[in-house]
N, C-alpha and C positions, 0 to 999 in steps of 0.2 A: 159645266168646265172641256172644254175639248183637250183632248192629248194632240201631243206637235207633229205623233209618228200617224195618226189617222185623218190627217190634213196632205197626207201623200197620198202620189196618186198608188203607193207601194204601200198600204199599209197594213199588212202580210208580213212583210219584210221588214219595215221599220216599226211598227203599230204597240208591237210587245216586247221584242226581243231587246232592246235596247234602255240605256240610263236616261237617254236621249228622248225616248218616246214619251216617259211618264210623264212629263212637264208637260203642260199647259197653257195654253198657246194665250191667253186672258193672264197671264203671271208673268211672262214673258217677254218683256218688248223689243229684246235682242236676237228671238226668232222672229225673222221676217217673214215670209211670202219670197223675198230671194232663197234664202234659209231651207225653205220647204221647195221649190224649183230645183235649186241644187242638190237637195235627193232626188228626186223624179231624176236628171240627169244624172248623176253617178249611180242609178239602179240602171238606168240604159245604157249610157255610156259601159260599162262597166262588166254587164250581163249577172246583175247579179238573180242568184237562186232561194239563198238562204243565209239566216246572219247565224253566225255559233258562237256560242258560251266560252270555247275554248282556249281563253286568251291563259296564256303562263305569267305569272307574277312579273309587272314589271316596270312600278315602283312611279314615280311622276316624271318621269323621262317621257313618255306614252300616257299622257291624260284623254281620259278621256275615248279608250279606243274600246276599238270595234271589229269585231273579224267576219267578213262573209266569206263566201263560198258561191262559185260563179258556175254558169252553165258551162263552159268549157273548161270544167275543175280545176278551178287557179282560186289562189285563197289572195284577198285584199284587206289589208290593215290601213284602219284608219288611226289617227289621233287626232285631235283639238287641243290644242294650247293655248292658254291666254298671256303667255311670253314670248319673245324671240326668236328664244332655241332652238334651233331644231332639234328632233331625235341624234339617236345616232349614226354616224355615218352608216355603223354595218347594218342599218336595218332597209337603207337602198330605198329610204323615201322620199314623196319629192309634194310640191305645195301643192294644194287644190281648191278650188273652190272650196269655201264657208259651208262645214257640213253641222256645225254643232250650235255657233252664236255667231254674230258678225263683230263680237268679241275677241274672236280666238282666232287660230293661224290653221288649218286643214292640214297633215298628211298625208299620202299614202305611198304603202308597199305593194306590189303585185309577186306574189309565187305563185310559182309553178307548179308546186307540188306540197302534200303534206311536209313530206321528206325538204322538201325547200325551207316551208313554213319555219319547222320546226329545228332544223339546223342555225338556219338564223338567229332565231329568238335566243338560241344556247349559247351563240359565239354572243351576244346582245349582251349574256346574260355572266356571263365572264368574263366580262372586258371593266 
């Protein structure tokens, strides 16, 4: 069985570091070629360099959260939700192409530095 992260053009980025990457394509009909191609586009458009696991505790407002560090030293937070309730406004996240499955809405927030990201997350946690 093939892990979905290995099907992207960036298996080192998506292949082992996220919860999403552990799914097997044969067992997940909602992870389509469109999702794989969206991941490839995401990596290129945002100049992703590495995946980080340093995501603060976030509860259900950030379902399926992933955090990436970019070549231009920014942080990109992704969450994909099964409902249509957006993440808290304080996170400044925008709708993006589906990255988790065809049945989720994906949101992305870009933060200029680790300080900016940590401040935003701290604000989020205190709301």
